[in-house]
RODO-955349 format. One record per residue: residue in three letters; x, y, z of N, C-alpha, C in turn. Coordinates in steps of 0.2 Angstrom, whole numbers, plus 5000, padded with zeros to 4 digits. Example, Ala and Ser with C-alpha at 12.3 -4.5 7.8 and 13.67 -1.06 7.14 Angstrom:
  resn  neast  nnorth   nup  caeast  canorth  caup  ceast  cnorth   cup
   ala   5066    4972  5039    5062     4978  5039   5066    4984  5039
   ser   5064    4989  5035    5068     4995  5036   5064    5000  5039
***
This chain:
  resn  neast  nnorth   nup  caeast  canorth  caup  ceast  cnorth   cup
   unk   4981    4985  4973    4982     4990  4968   4979    4997  4971
   unk   4973    4997  4974    4970     5003  4977   4974    5006  4982
   unk   4977    5001  4986    4981     5004  4992   4987    5007  4989
   unk   4991    5005  4984    4996     5008  4981   4994    5015  4978
   unk   4989    5015  4975    4986     5021  4972   4985    5026  4978
   unk   4982    5024  4983    4980     5028  4989   4987    5031  4992
   unk   4992    5027  4993    4998     5029  4996   5001    5034  4992
   unk   5001    5033  4985    5004     5038  4980   5001    5044  4980
   unk   4994    5044  4980    4990     5050  4981   4992    5054  4987
   unk   4992    5051  4993    4993     5054  4999   5000    5057  4999
   unk   5005    5053  4997    5012     5056  4997   5013    5062  4992
   unk   5010    5062  4986    5010     5068  4982   5006    5074  4985
   unk   5001    5072  4988    4997     5078  4992   5001    5081  4997
   unk   5004    5077  5001    5008     5080  5007   5015    5082  5006
   unk   5018    5080  5000    5024     5083  4998   5024    5088  4993
   unk   5019    5087  4988    5019     5092  4983   5012    5094  4982
   unk   5009    5091  4976    5001     5092  4975   4999    5085  4972
   unk   4993    5084  4973    4990     5078  4970   4984    5080  4965
   unk   4984    5078  4959    4978     5080  4955   4971    5077  4957
   unk   4966    5082  4957    4960     5080  4958   4957    5077  4952
   unk   4951    5074  4952    4948     5071  4946   4948    5076  4940
   unk   4946    5082  4941    4946     5087  4936   4953    5089  4933
   unk   4957    5089  4938    4964     5090  4936   4967    5085  4932
   unk   4966    5079  4934    4968     5073  4930   4965    5073  4923
   unk   4959    5075  4923    4956     5075  4916   4959    5080  4912
   unk   4960    5086  4915    4963     5092  4911   4970    5090  4909
   unk   4973    5086  4913    4980     5085  4911   4980    5080  4905
   unk   4976    5075  4905    4975     5070  4900   4973    5074  4893
   unk   4969    5078  4894    4967     5082  4888   4972    5086  4885
   unk   4976    5089  4890    4982     5093  4887   4987    5089  4884
   unk   4988    5083  4886    4993     5079  4883   4990    5077  4876
   unk   4984    5075  4876    4981     5073  4870   4981    5079  4865
   unk   4979    5085  4866    4980     5091  4862   4987    5092  4859
   unk   4992    5091  4864    4999     5092  4862   5001    5087  4857
   unk   4999    5081  4858    5001     5076  4854   4997    5077  4847
   unk   4991    5079  4847    4988     5080  4840   4991    5086  4837
   unk   4993    5091  4841    4996     5097  4837   5003    5095  4834
   unk   5007    5090  4838    5013     5088  4835   5012    5084  4829
   unk   5007    5080  4828    5006     5076  4822   5003    5080  4816
   unk   4998    5085  4818    4995     5089  4812   4998    5096  4811
   unk   5003    5098  4816    5006     5105  4815   5001    5110  4815
   unk   4995    5109  4818    4990     5114  4818   4991    5119  4824
   unk   4992    5125  4823    4993     5130  4828   4988    5131  4833
   unk   4982    5130  4831    4977     5131  4837   4977    5126  4842
   unk   4979    5120  4840    4980     5114  4845   4986    5116  4849
   unk   4991    5119  4847    4997     5121  4851   4994    5126  4856
   unk   4990    5131  4854    4987     5136  4858   4983    5133  4864
   unk   4979    5128  4862    4975     5125  4867   4979    5121  4872
   unk   4983    5117  4870    4988     5113  4874   4992    5118  4879
   unk   4994    5123  4876    4999     5128  4880   4995    5131  4885
   unk   4989    5134  4884    4984     5137  4889   4983    5132  4894
   unk   4981    5126  4892    4979     5120  4897   4985    5119  4902
   unk   4991    5118  4899    4997     5117  4903   4998    5123  4908
   unk   4998    5129  4905    4999     5135  4910   4993    5135  4915
   unk   4987    5133  4914    4982     5133  4919   4984    5128  4924
   unk   4986    5122  4922    4988     5117  4927   4994    5119  4931
   unk   4999    5123  4928    5004     5125  4932   5002    5130  4938
   unk   4997    5134  4936    4995     5139  4941   4991    5136  4946
   unk   4987    5131  4944    4983     5127  4949   4987    5123  4953
   unk   4993    5121  4951    4997     5117  4956   5001    5121  4961
   unk   5002    5127  4959    5006     5132  4963   5002    5135  4968
   unk   4996    5138  4967    4992     5142  4971   4990    5138  4978
   unk   4988    5132  4978    4986     5128  4984   4992    5128  4989
   unk   4998    5127  4986    5004     5127  4991   5005    5134  4994
   unk   5005    5139  4990    5006     5146  4993   5000    5147  4998
   unk   4994    5145  4997    4989     5146  5001   4990    5144  5008
   unk   4993    5138  5009    4994     5135  5015   5000    5138  5019
   unk   5005    5141  5015    5012     5142  5019   5011    5147  5024
   unk   5006    5152  5024    5006     5157  5029   5001    5156  5034
   unk   4998    5150  5034    4993     5148  5040   4997    5146  5046
   unk   4995    5148  5052    4998     5146  5058   4993    5143  5063
   unk   4995    5138  5066    4990     5135  5071   4992    5135  5078
   unk   4988    5136  5082    4990     5136  5089   4984    5132  5093
   unk   4986    5128  5098    4981     5124  5102   4981    5126  5109
   unk   4975    5127  5112    4974     5128  5119   4975    5122  5123
   unk   4977    5122  5130    4977     5117  5134   4971    5113  5135
   unk   4971    5106  5134    4965     5102  5135   4965    5100  5142
   unk   4959    5101  5145    4958     5100  5152   4955    5092  5152
   unk   4958    5089  5157    4956     5082  5158   4948    5081  5160
   unk   4945    5076  5157    4938     5074  5159   4938    5067  5161
   unk   4932    5065  5163    4930     5058  5165   4927    5055  5159
   unk   4927    5048  5159    4924     5044  5154   4916    5046  5154
   unk   4914    5047  5147    4907     5049  5146   4906    5057  5145
   unk   4911    5061  5148    4911     5068  5146   4915    5070  5140
   unk   4914    5076  5137    4917     5078  5131   4923    5081  5132
   unk   4928    5079  5128    4934     5083  5128   4933    5090  5124
   unk   4936    5095  5126    4935     5101  5123   4942    5103  5119
   unk   4942    5103  5113    4948     5104  5109   4947    5111  5105
   unk   4952    5116  5107    4951     5122  5104   4958    5124  5100
   unk   4957    5126  5094    4962     5127  5089   4961    5135  5087
   unk   4967    5138  5086    4967     5145  5083   4971    5144  5076
   unk   4967    5146  5071    4971     5146  5064   4971    5153  5062
   unk   4977    5155  5061    4979     5162  5060   4982    5163  5053
   unk   4979    5168  5049    4981     5170  5042   4986    5176  5043
   unk   4993    5174  5042    4998     5179  5043   5000    5183  5037
   unk   4996    5181  5031    4998     5184  5025   4993    5191  5024
   unk   4995    5194  5018    4991     5200  5016   4985    5198  5012
   unk   4984    5192  5010    4978     5190  5006   4974    5185  5010
   unk   4967    5186  5008    4962     5181  5012   4963    5174  5009
   unk   4961    5169  5013    4962     5162  5012   4954    5160  5011
   unk   4953    5155  5007    4947     5153  5006   4947    5145  5005
   unk   4941    5142  5008    4940     5135  5007   4946    5131  5009
   unk   4948    5131  5016    4953     5127  5019   4950    5122  5024
   unk   4952    5116  5022    4950     5110  5027   4955    5109  5032
   unk   4952    5109  5038    4956     5108  5044   4954    5101  5048
   unk   4959    5097  5049    4958     5090  5052   4963    5090  5058
   unk   4960    5089  5063    4964     5087  5069   4965    5080  5069
   unk   4972    5078  5069    4974     5071  5068   4973    5067  5075
   unk   4967    5066  5077    4966     5062  5083   4968    5055  5083
   unk   4969    5052  5089    4970     5045  5089   4964    5041  5087
   unk   4964    5035  5085    4958     5031  5082   4953    5031  5088
   unk   4955    5030  5094    4950     5029  5099   4945    5035  5101
   unk   4948    5041  5098    4944     5047  5099   4940    5049  5093
   unk   4940    5045  5088    4936     5047  5082   4940    5052  5077
   unk   4936    5056  5074    4938     5061  5069   4935    5068  5071
   unk   4939    5073  5069    4937     5079  5070   4940    5084  5064
   unk   4935    5087  5060    4937     5091  5054   4932    5096  5053
   unk   4934    5102  5050    4930     5107  5048   4932    5111  5042
   unk   4928    5115  5039    4930     5119  5033   4930    5126  5035
   unk   4935    5130  5033    4935     5137  5034   4933    5140  5027
   unk   4928    5143  5026    4926     5146  5020   4930    5152  5018
   unk   4931    5157  5023    4934     5163  5021   4938    5165  5028
   unk   4945    5166  5027    4949     5168  5032   4952    5175  5030
   unk   4950    5181  5032    4953     5187  5030   4960    5188  5032
   unk   4964    5192  5029    4971     5193  5030   4972    5196  5037
   unk   4977    5193  5040    4979     5195  5047   4973    5194  5052
   unk   4969    5189  5051    4963     5187  5055   4964    5180  5058
   unk   4961    5178  5063    4961     5172  5066   4954    5168  5066
   unk   4954    5162  5066    4948     5158  5066   4948    5153  5072
   unk   4944    5154  5076    4943     5150  5082   4939    5144  5081
   unk   4942    5138  5082    4938     5132  5080   4938    5128  5087
   unk   4932    5127  5089    4931     5123  5096   4926    5117  5094
   unk   4929    5111  5096    4925     5105  5095   4925    5101  5101
   unk   4920    5097  5102    4918     5093  5107   4919    5085  5105
   unk   4923    5082  5108    4924     5075  5107   4922    5070  5112
   unk   4917    5066  5111    4914     5061  5116   4919    5056  5118
   unk   4920    5054  5124    4924     5049  5126   4921    5043  5129
   unk   4923    5037  5127    4920     5031  5129   4925    5027  5133
   unk   4932    5028  5133    4937     5024  5136   4942    5028  5139
   unk   4944    5026  5145    4949     5030  5149   4956    5029  5145
   unk   4960    5034  5147    4967     5033  5144   4970    5040  5144
   unk   4977    5040  5142    4980     5046  5140   4982    5046  5133
   unk   4979    5051  5129    4980     5051  5122   4985    5056  5120
   unk   4989    5054  5115    4994     5059  5112   4993    5059  5105
   unk   4993    5065  5102    4994     5066  5095   4998    5072  5093
   unk   5001    5072  5087    5006     5077  5086   5003    5083  5082
   unk   4998    5083  5078    4997     5089  5073   4990    5089  5071
   unk   4990    5094  5066    4984     5096  5062   4986    5096  5055
   unk   4981    5094  5051    4982     5094  5044   4978    5099  5041
   unk   4981    5103  5037    4978     5108  5033   4977    5106  5025
   unk   4972    5107  5022    4971     5104  5015   4967    5109  5011
   unk   4969    5110  5005    4965     5114  5001   4966    5113  4993
   unk   4961    5115  4989    4962     5114  4982   4961    5121  4979
   unk   4961    5126  4983    4959     5133  4980   4965    5135  4976
   unk   4963    5139  4971    4957     5142  4969   4953    5139  4964
   unk   4956    5134  4960    4953     5131  4954   4951    5124  4955
   unk   4953    5121  4961    4950     5114  4962   4953    5109  4958
   unk   4959    5110  4955    4962     5105  4950   4967    5101  4954
   unk   4970    5103  4959    4975     5100  4963   4974    5100  4970
   unk   4975    5095  4974    4974     5095  4981   4981    5096  4984
   unk   4982    5100  4990    4988     5100  4993   4986    5100  5001
   unk   4990    5096  5004    4989     5096  5012   4996    5096  5015
   unk   4996    5100  5021    5002     5101  5025   5000    5100  5032
   unk   5005    5096  5036    5003     5095  5043   5007    5101  5047
   unk   5004    5103  5052    5007     5108  5057   5008    5104  5063
   unk   5014    5104  5066    5015     5101  5072   5013    5105  5078
   unk   5007    5102  5081    5004     5105  5087   5003    5100  5092
   unk   5008    5098  5096    5007     5092  5100   5001    5093  5105
   unk   4998    5087  5106    4992     5088  5111   4992    5081  5115
   unk   4990    5082  5122    4989     5077  5126   4982    5078  5130
   unk   4978    5072  5129    4971     5073  5132   4971    5067  5137
   unk   4969    5068  5143    4968     5063  5149   4961    5062  5150
   unk   4959    5056  5149    4952     5054  5151   4952    5049  5157
   unk   4949    5052  5163    4950     5048  5169   4944    5043  5169
   unk   4945    5038  5173    4940     5033  5174   4934    5035  5177
   unk   4929    5032  5176    4922     5033  5180   4923    5032  5187
   unk   4920    5037  5191    4920     5036  5199   4913    5035  5201
   unk   4911    5030  5204    4905     5028  5206   4903    5032  5212
   unk   4897    5035  5213    4896     5038  5219   4893    5033  5225
   unk   4898    5031  5229    4896     5026  5234   4893    5029  5240
   unk   4888    5027  5243    4885     5030  5249   4888    5026  5255
   unk   4890    5020  5254    4893     5016  5259   4897    5010  5256
   unk   4902    5008  5260    4906     5003  5257   4909    4999  5262
   unk   4906    4993  5264    4909     4989  5270   4916    4987  5268
   unk   4918    4986  5262    4925     4984  5261   4930    4989  5264
   unk   4928    4995  5264    4933     5000  5267   4931    5001  5274
   unk   4925    5002  5276    4923     5003  5283   4925    4998  5288
   unk   4926    4992  5285    4928     4986  5290   4935    4984  5289
   unk   4939    4987  5285    4946     4985  5284   4950    4986  5290
   unk   4954    4982  5292    4959     4983  5297   4957    4982  5304
   unk   4950    4979  5305    4948     4978  5311   4952    4973  5315
   unk   4954    4968  5312    4958     4963  5315   4965    4965  5316
   unk   4967    4970  5312    4974     4972  5313   4974    4978  5317
   unk   4969    4983  5318    4970     4989  5322   4963    4990  5325
   unk   4962    4989  5331    4955     4990  5334   4954    4998  5334
   unk   4959    5002  5334    4957     5009  5334   4953    5012  5328
   unk   4952    5008  5323    4948     5010  5318   4941    5011  5320
   unk   4938    5007  5325    4932     5008  5327   4931    5015  5330
   unk   4936    5017  5334    4935     5024  5336   4935    5029  5331
   unk   4939    5028  5326    4939     5033  5320   4932    5033  5317
   unk   4929    5027  5315    4922     5027  5312   4917    5030  5316
   unk   4918    5030  5323    4913     5033  5327   4914    5041  5327
   unk   4920    5043  5326    4921     5050  5325   4918    5052  5318
   unk   4919    5048  5313    4916     5050  5307   4909    5050  5307
   unk   4905    5046  5310    4898     5046  5309   4894    5050  5315
   unk   4898    5053  5319    4895     5057  5325   4892    5063  5322
   unk   4887    5065  5325    4884     5072  5324   4886    5077  5330
   unk   4887    5074  5335    4890     5078  5341   4896    5074  5343
   unk   4901    5078  5344    4908     5074  5346   4913    5080  5347
   unk   4919    5077  5347    4925     5082  5348   4926    5086  5341
   unk   4925    5092  5342    4926     5096  5336   4933    5100  5336
   unk   4937    5098  5331    4944     5101  5331   4944    5109  5329
   unk   4940    5110  5323    4940     5117  5321   4934    5118  5316
   unk   4932    5124  5315    4926     5125  5310   4930    5128  5304
   unk   4927    5127  5298    4929     5129  5292   4923    5130  5287
   unk   4924    5134  5282    4919     5136  5277   4917    5129  5273
   unk   4911    5129  5271    4908     5123  5268   4911    5122  5261
   unk   4913    5116  5259    4916     5114  5253   4911    5109  5249
   unk   4910    5110  5243    4906     5105  5239   4908    5098  5241
   unk   4903    5094  5242    4904     5087  5244   4905    5085  5251
   unk   4905    5091  5256    4905     5089  5263   4898    5087  5265
   unk   4898    5082  5270    4892     5079  5272   4888    5084  5276
   unk   4882    5084  5275    4877     5090  5278   4877    5088  5286
   unk   4878    5082  5288    4878     5081  5295   4883    5085  5299
   unk   4889    5087  5296    4894     5090  5299   4893    5098  5299
   unk   4888    5100  5296    4887     5108  5296   4885    5110  5303
   unk   4888    5115  5305    4887     5118  5312   4882    5124  5311
   unk   4876    5123  5312    4871     5128  5310   4871    5134  5314
   unk   4873    5134  5321    4873     5140  5325   4879    5145  5322
   unk   4885    5142  5320    4890     5146  5318   4888    5148  5311
   unk   4885    5144  5307    4883     5146  5300   4878    5152  5300
   unk   4874    5152  5305    4869     5158  5306   4873    5164  5308
   unk   4878    5163  5312    4882     5169  5315   4886    5172  5309
   unk   4889    5168  5305    4894     5171  5300   4890    5172  5294
   unk   4884    5170  5293    4881     5171  5287   4883    5166  5281
   unk   4886    5161  5282    4888     5156  5277   4889    5149  5281
   unk   4888    5144  5277    4889     5138  5280   4896    5136  5283
   unk   4896    5134  5289    4902     5132  5292   4902    5124  5294
   unk   4907    5121  5293    4908     5114  5293   4913    5112  5299
   unk   4911    5107  5303    4915     5105  5308   4920    5100  5306
   unk   4926    5101  5308    4931     5095  5307   4932    5092  5313
   unk   4931    5085  5313    4931     5081  5319   4938    5078  5321
   unk   4940    5078  5327    4946     5074  5328   4945    5067  5327
   unk   4950    5064  5324    4950     5057  5322   4956    5054  5325
   unk   4956    5047  5326    4961     5043  5329   4963    5037  5324
   unk   4968    5038  5320    4970     5033  5316   4974    5027  5319
   unk   4978    5029  5324    4982     5024  5327   4987    5021  5322
   unk   4989    5025  5317    4994     5022  5312   4990    5018  5306
   unk   4984    5018  5306    4980     5014  5301   4980    5018  5294
   unk   4982    5015  5289    4982     5017  5282   4978    5012  5278
   unk   4975    5015  5273    4971     5011  5268   4975    5011  5262
   unk   4976    5005  5259    4980     5005  5252   4975    5001  5248
   unk   4974    5004  5242    4970     5001  5237   4975    4998  5232
   unk   4976    4992  5231    4981     4989  5227   4978    4986  5221
   unk   4980    4988  5215    4978     4985  5209   4983    4980  5206
   unk   4981    4974  5205    4986     4969  5202   4987    4970  5195
   unk   4990    4976  5193    4991     4978  5186   4996    4973  5182
   unk   5000    4970  5186    5005     4965  5182   5002    4959  5180
   unk   4996    4957  5182    4993     4951  5179   4990    4953  5173
   unk   4989    4948  5169    4986     4948  5162   4978    4947  5163
   unk   4975    4953  5163    4968     4952  5164   4964    4951  5158
   unk   4957    4950  5158    4953     4950  5153   4951    4958  5152
   unk   4951    4961  5146    4951     4968  5146   4945    4971  5149
   unk   4939    4968  5148    4933     4971  5151   4933    4971  5159
   unk   4936    4965  5161    4936     4965  5169   4941    4970  5171
   unk   4947    4971  5168    4952     4976  5170   4949    4983  5170
   unk   4945    4985  5165    4941     4991  5165   4937    4992  5171
   unk   4933    4987  5173    4929     4987  5179   4933    4988  5185
   unk   4939    4984  5186    4943     4985  5191   4946    4992  5192
   unk   4948    4995  5187    4950     5002  5187   4944    5007  5190
   unk   4938    5006  5188    4933     5010  5190   4932    5008  5198
   unk   4932    5002  5200    4932     5000  5207   4937    5004  5211
   unk   4943    5004  5208    4949     5007  5212   4948    5014  5213
   unk   4946    5018  5208    4944     5025  5208   4938    5026  5213
   unk   4933    5022  5213    4927     5023  5217   4929    5022  5224
   unk   4933    5017  5226    4935     5015  5233   4940    5021  5235
   unk   4944    5023  5231    4949     5028  5233   4945    5035  5235
   unk   4940    5037  5231    4937     5043  5233   4932    5042  5238
   unk   4929    5036  5239    4925     5035  5245   4929    5036  5251
   unk   4935    5033  5251    4939     5033  5257   4941    5041  5259
   unk   4943    5045  5253    4944     5052  5254   4939    5055  5257
   unk   4933    5054  5255    4927     5058  5257   4926    5056  5265
   unk   4928    5050  5267    4927     5048  5273   4933    5050  5278
   unk   4937    5054  5275    4943     5057  5278   4948    5052  5281
   unk   4949    5047  5277    4954     5042  5279   4960    5043  5275
   unk   4966    5040  5278    4972     5041  5274   4973    5035  5269
   unk   4972    5037  5263    4971     5032  5258   4977    5033  5252
   unk   4979    5027  5250    4984     5028  5244   4982    5022  5239
   unk   4985    5023  5233    4984     5018  5228   4991    5015  5226
   unk   4991    5009  5225    4997     5005  5223   4996    5001  5216
   unk   5000    5002  5212    5001     4998  5206   5008    4995  5205
   unk   5008    4990  5201    5015     4987  5200   5020    4992  5196
   unk   5017    4997  5193    5022     5001  5189   5024    5007  5193
   unk   5019    5010  5197    5020     5016  5200   5022    5016  5208
   unk   5020    5010  5211    5021     5009  5218   5015    5013  5221
   unk   5016    5016  5227    5011     5020  5231   5011    5027  5228
   unk   5005    5029  5227    5004     5036  5225   4998    5039  5229
   unk   4997    5045  5230    4992     5048  5233   4990    5055  5230
   unk   4985    5058  5232    4983     5064  5229   4978    5063  5223
   unk   4972    5067  5223    4967     5065  5219   4969    5065  5211
   unk   4973    5071  5209    4975     5071  5202   4980    5066  5201
   unk   4984    5065  5205    4989     5060  5204   4986    5053  5203
   unk   4982    5051  5207    4978     5045  5207   4974    5044  5201
   unk   4971    5049  5199    4967     5049  5193   4971    5048  5187
   unk   4977    5051  5187    4981     5051  5181   4984    5044  5181
   unk   4986    5041  5187    4989     5034  5187   4984    5029  5184
   unk   4977    5030  5186    4972     5025  5184   4970    5026  5177
   unk   4971    5032  5174    4970     5033  5167   4975    5030  5163
   unk   4981    5029  5166    4987     5027  5162   4988    5019  5163
   unk   4985    5016  5168    4987     5009  5170   4984    5004  5164
   unk   4988    4999  5163    4986     4994  5159   4987    4987  5162
   unk   4984    4982  5160    4985     4975  5162   4991    4972  5159
   unk   4995    4968  5163    5001     4965  5161   5007    4970  5160
   unk   5007    4976  5164    5012     4981  5163   5018    4978  5167
   unk   5024    4982  5165    5030     4980  5168   5030    4981  5176
   unk   5033    4977  5179    5034     4977  5187   5040    4981  5189
   unk   5038    4987  5192    5044     4991  5195   5044    4991  5202
   unk   5038    4989  5205    5038     4988  5213   5035    4981  5214
   unk   5038    4977  5216    5036     4970  5216   5030    4968  5221
   unk   5030    4971  5227    5025     4969  5231   5022    4976  5235
   unk   5016    4976  5236    5013     4981  5241   5016    4981  5248
   unk   5015    4986  5252    5017     4986  5259   5014    4980  5263
   unk   5017    4977  5268    5015     4972  5271   5011    4974  5277
   unk   5005    4977  5276    5000     4978  5280   4993    4978  5277
   unk   4987    4978  5280    4981     4977  5277   4980    4982  5271
   unk   4978    4978  5265    4977     4982  5259   4970    4979  5256
   unk   4968    4983  5251    4962     4981  5247   4965    4979  5240
   unk   4964    4972  5239    4968     4969  5233   4963    4968  5228
   unk   4964    4971  5222    4960     4970  5216   4963    4966  5211
   unk   4961    4960  5210    4964     4955  5206   4960    4951  5202
   unk   4963    4947  5197    4959     4942  5193   4963    4935  5194
   unk   4968    4935  5199    4972     4930  5200   4970    4927  5207
   unk   4966    4921  5207    4964     4919  5214   4970    4916  5218
   unk   4975    4914  5215    4981     4912  5219   4984    4917  5223
   unk   4983    4923  5221    4987     4929  5225   4983    4930  5232
   unk   4977    4928  5232    4973     4929  5238   4976    4926  5245
   unk   4980    4921  5244    4982     4917  5249   4988    4921  5253
   unk   4991    4925  5249    4997     4929  5252   4996    4936  5255
   unk   4989    4937  5255    4988     4944  5258   4989    4945  5265
   unk   4991    4951  5267    4992     4952  5274   4986    4951  5279
   unk   4987    4950  5285    4981     4949  5289   4977    4956  5290
   unk   4971    4955  5289    4966     4961  5289   4965    4963  5283
   unk   4967    4961  5277    4966     4963  5271   4959    4962  5268
   unk   4957    4965  5263    4951     4964  5259   4953    4963  5252
   unk   4948    4960  5248    4950     4959  5241   4943    4959  5237
   unk   4944    4961  5231    4939     4960  5225   4942    4956  5220
   unk   4938    4951  5218    4941     4946  5213   4936    4946  5207
   unk   4939    4947  5201    4935     4946  5195   4937    4939  5192
   unk   4933    4934  5194    4935     4927  5192   4935    4926  5184
   unk   4940    4922  5182    4940     4920  5175   4939    4912  5175
   unk   4935    4910  5170    4933     4903  5169   4939    4899  5168
   unk   4944    4901  5165    4950     4897  5163   4955    4896  5169
   unk   4954    4900  5175    4958     4900  5180   4954    4897  5187
   unk   4948    4898  5187    4944     4896  5193   4942    4888  5193
   unk   4947    4885  5195    4946     4877  5196   4942    4876  5202
   unk   4940    4870  5203    4936     4868  5209   4939    4869  5215
   unk   4946    4867  5215    4950     4868  5221   4950    4875  5223
   unk   4952    4880  5218    4952     4887  5220   4945    4889  5222
   unk   4940    4887  5219    4933     4889  5221   4932    4888  5228
   unk   4934    4882  5231    4933     4880  5238   4937    4885  5242
   unk   4943    4887  5240    4947     4891  5244   4944    4898  5244
   unk   4941    4900  5239    4938     4907  5239   4932    4907  5243
   unk   4928    4901  5244    4923     4900  5248   4925    4901  5256
   unk   4931    4899  5257    4933     4900  5264   4935    4907  5265
   unk   4937    4910  5260    4939     4917  5261   4934    4922  5260
   unk   4928    4920  5258    4923     4925  5256   4921    4930  5261
   unk   4922    4929  5267    4920     4934  5272   4925    4940  5272
   unk   4931    4939  5268    4936     4944  5268   4935    4948  5261
   unk   4931    4947  5257    4931     4950  5251   4924    4949  5247
   unk   4925    4951  5240    4919     4950  5236   4921    4947  5229
   unk   4917    4943  5227    4918     4940  5220   4914    4944  5215
   unk   4917    4948  5211    4913     4952  5207   4909    4948  5201
   unk   4903    4950  5200    4899     4946  5195   4898    4952  5189
   unk   4899    4950  5183    4899     4955  5178   4891    4956  5176
   unk   4887    4952  5178    4880     4953  5176   4876    4957  5181
   unk   4880    4959  5187    4877     4963  5192   4880    4970  5192
   unk   4876    4975  5194    4879     4982  5195   4885    4982  5199
   unk   4890    4985  5197    4897     4986  5201   4895    4990  5207
   unk   4892    4995  5206    4890     5000  5212   4887    4996  5217
   unk   4882    4993  5216    4878     4989  5221   4882    4984  5224
   unk   4887    4980  5220    4891     4975  5223   4896    4979  5228
   unk   4899    4984  5226    4904     4988  5231   4900    4990  5237
   unk   4894    4991  5237    4890     4994  5243   4887    4988  5247
   unk   4888    4982  5244    4885     4976  5248   4889    4974  5254
   unk   4886    4971  5258    4889     4968  5264   4894    4962  5263
   unk   4899    4962  5266    4904     4957  5265   4901    4950  5267
   unk   4896    4950  5271    4893     4944  5274   4889    4941  5268
   unk   4887    4945  5263    4882     4942  5258   4886    4940  5252
   unk   4893    4939  5253    4897     4938  5247   4898    4930  5247
   unk   4896    4926  5252    4897     4919  5251   4895    4916  5245
   unk   4899    4912  5242    4897     4908  5236   4893    4902  5237
***
């Protein structure tokens, strides 16, 4: 019964007006006085009921007129990472010649982002109101919502009226990226497949070596690559770009997104994929990301967007990753047997799938990857040696 009453109230409010408590009480009294006047033929009762009905009519019309001339504009929402605040900025403009008072503004956010509302006490004629709010984020994703709701009962407070303005919005919350100082999973990948990777890592770690060019320092560059003599000469930090020899070696971080993961495990896998990708980028390696829906993608913004949008059990558009060494992130132990030579893996085991036979198989493969344990820090496990991963 309450749900039906709430839906009726909401429909009246959004399509016409809905009586507030005071408005409903005055309406009942007006009907009562009109009925009494009809029975007694007393003129003063007709006057009271007539004034009450006129007051109700004015109170029902003015809130609608108050919202008609309000315009809403939204600024572009910049992407953030999990844990940071989304900055939402709205501009409410009064295009009429009369001031507006007591306007409720509610941004119709998705449930995962919470609620956001404010009250404008006074909005002068032909003026704008800037509303900036900060929404904390706790889960990655791409969020879409369509509008903003304006609500008022001005000036008498007898009837509520609300109208929605279509102001489409898209907010991107990137997954968390762990700051890895070392990662054997990436540092040692492809050794069996391509010996030239040793030469590449020597170039990476060298403080004296073959310098290709000098460039200005960028945030995040390792301090060991700063060329101090040139920096002193130019008056700004200069960084050496070293020659590297990949020999065709590429690193592919493949997320088994077509498998139906446990939700918490999958969120950890997304964090791991993002962290491994940016570690490889900072190591100046040629790295790409693979998912079953998008296939191979590269570029920081594209990869973050892909990881923000990925979901477990998604439709398969690209059946298999390329047939050369990959870093395979999965919860399916059976998929480890089909990995190309030289690959590495991260496994989030599930009790329902991890049989004793599969457990023995993982023990034999443990030198090629890591079994992630939820009770340990993910960052420390990604930085641990592969030889310490024996079960």
